[in-house]
C-alpha positions as CSV (number, residue, x, y, z in Angstrom):
1,X,115.3,106.1,91.6
2,X,111.8,106.5,92.8
3,X,110.9,106.7,96.5
4,X,109.5,103.5,98.0
5,X,107.3,102.5,100.9
6,X,109.3,102.8,104.1
7,X,111.5,105.7,102.8
8,X,111.6,109.1,104.5
9,X,110.4,112.0,102.3
10,X,113.3,114.0,101.1
11,X,113.8,117.5,102.5
12,X,113.0,120.1,99.9
13,X,111.4,123.5,99.9
14,X,107.9,123.8,98.6
15,X,105.5,126.7,98.7
16,X,102.2,126.5,100.7
17,X,99.5,128.4,98.9
18,X,97.9,129.9,101.9
19,X,95.3,132.6,102.7
20,X,98.0,135.0,103.6
21,X,99.9,134.4,100.4
22,X,102.8,132.1,99.5
23,X,104.7,130.6,102.4
24,X,108.0,128.6,102.1
25,X,107.9,125.3,104.0
26,X,110.5,122.5,104.3
27,X,109.0,119.0,103.7
28,X,111.0,117.6,106.7
29,X,109.2,120.0,109.0
30,X,105.8,120.0,107.3
31,X,105.2,116.3,107.4
32,X,106.6,115.7,110.9
33,X,104.2,114.4,113.5
34,X,101.2,113.9,111.3
35,X,99.4,111.5,109.0
36,X,99.0,113.0,105.5
37,X,97.2,111.9,102.4
38,X,99.2,113.4,99.7
39,X,98.3,113.4,96.0
40,X,100.3,114.7,93.0
41,X,98.8,115.8,89.7
42,X,100.7,116.8,86.5
43,X,99.1,120.2,86.6
44,X,96.4,122.3,88.2
45,X,93.5,123.0,85.8
46,X,94.4,120.1,83.5
47,X,91.4,118.0,82.5
48,X,91.6,114.8,84.6
49,X,93.2,116.7,87.5
50,X,90.3,119.2,87.7
51,X,87.4,117.0,86.7
52,X,88.2,113.9,88.7
53,X,91.3,114.0,90.9
54,X,90.7,117.1,93.0
55,X,87.0,116.7,93.3
56,X,87.4,113.1,94.6
57,X,89.6,114.3,97.4
58,X,87.2,117.2,98.2
59,X,84.3,114.8,98.3
60,X,86.1,112.2,100.4
61,X,87.9,114.6,102.7
62,X,85.8,113.9,105.8
63,X,86.0,110.1,105.1
64,X,89.8,110.3,105.0
65,X,89.9,112.3,108.2
66,X,87.6,109.8,109.9
67,X,90.2,107.1,109.0
68,X,93.0,109.1,110.9
69,X,94.3,111.4,108.2
70,X,95.3,114.7,109.8
71,X,95.8,116.6,106.5
72,X,95.1,116.2,102.8
73,X,97.8,117.7,100.6
74,X,97.8,118.3,96.8
75,X,101.0,119.0,95.0
76,X,101.8,119.9,91.4
77,X,104.6,121.5,89.4
78,X,102.8,124.9,89.4
79,X,103.4,128.2,91.1
80,X,101.6,128.9,94.4
81,X,99.2,131.4,92.7
82,X,97.9,128.8,90.3
83,X,97.6,126.3,93.2
84,X,95.6,128.9,95.2
85,X,93.3,129.6,92.2
86,X,92.8,125.9,91.7
87,X,91.9,125.5,95.3
88,X,89.4,128.3,95.1
89,X,87.9,127.1,91.7
90,X,87.6,123.5,93.1
91,X,85.9,124.6,96.4
92,X,88.8,122.7,98.0
93,X,89.0,124.3,101.4
94,X,89.8,120.9,103.0
95,X,92.9,120.5,100.8
96,X,96.3,122.1,101.5
97,X,98.1,123.1,98.3
98,X,101.8,122.7,98.2
99,X,103.3,124.3,95.0
100,X,106.3,122.5,93.6
101,X,107.0,125.3,91.0
102,X,110.5,124.1,90.1
103,X,109.7,120.4,90.3
104,X,112.2,119.9,93.2
105,X,109.8,117.7,95.2
106,X,108.8,115.6,92.2
107,X,112.5,115.2,91.2
108,X,113.5,114.4,94.8
109,X,111.0,111.6,95.1
110,X,112.0,110.3,91.6
111,X,108.5,110.8,90.1
112,X,108.9,113.3,87.3
113,X,107.5,113.0,83.8
114,X,108.5,114.7,80.6
115,X,105.4,116.3,79.2
116,X,107.2,118.5,76.7
117,X,105.2,116.9,73.9
118,X,102.1,118.6,75.3
119,X,104.0,121.9,76.0
120,X,104.0,121.3,79.7
121,X,107.7,120.6,80.3
122,X,108.9,118.6,83.3
123,X,106.1,117.7,85.6
124,X,105.3,115.4,88.5
125,X,103.7,112.1,87.7
126,X,100.2,111.4,88.9
127,X,100.6,109.6,92.3
128,X,99.4,109.4,95.8
129,X,100.9,108.4,99.1
130,X,100.1,108.1,102.7
131,X,102.9,109.7,104.8
132,X,103.2,109.2,108.5
133,X,105.6,111.4,110.4
134,X,107.5,112.0,107.2
135,X,107.7,108.3,106.2
136,X,105.9,106.8,103.1
137,X,103.5,104.1,104.3
138,X,101.6,103.7,101.0
139,X,102.6,104.7,97.5
140,X,100.4,104.6,94.4
141,X,101.9,105.6,91.1
142,X,99.7,105.8,88.0
143,X,100.7,104.5,84.6
144,X,100.8,107.3,82.0
145,X,97.3,108.4,81.1
146,X,95.7,106.3,83.9
147,X,93.7,107.5,86.9
148,X,92.7,104.9,89.4
149,X,95.3,104.0,92.1
150,X,95.9,107.7,93.1
151,X,92.3,108.4,93.7
152,X,90.8,109.3,97.0
153,X,88.6,106.1,96.8
154,X,91.7,103.9,96.4
155,X,93.4,105.6,99.3
156,X,90.4,105.1,101.5
157,X,90.7,101.4,100.9
158,X,94.3,101.5,102.1
159,X,93.5,103.2,105.4
């Protein structure tokens, strides 16, 4: 069952792709005490994710922060090295990359997708959420192949 507005994020381990290398973090600790704009993509470097999704959050980072967002987080079922490379390639210094290499976070929030037909295996769906102190305040899940409600522009309208 998918996570809903009002639910607390499940506690799983993800890997922060940081300047000092990969760092394990617990979602229960990481999201505590702050307002986070989180977005999930099926995969770093995939066409829509790289051409539209990440650039939108990079472009709107200051606007999101002006509306009270403490941190902007991207997650994908990729390893932390790929996420760090995607951050660098996308000039996404304002975005924190949380690698969900095993898909544990996507599975725990109930938002996985089988992309085996494209050779990608189990991935996270394209979605976004506003999380305040670990609780989901807004949740936007895309229909397969769509890109609209998980965009930075849509999220700005929710804040």
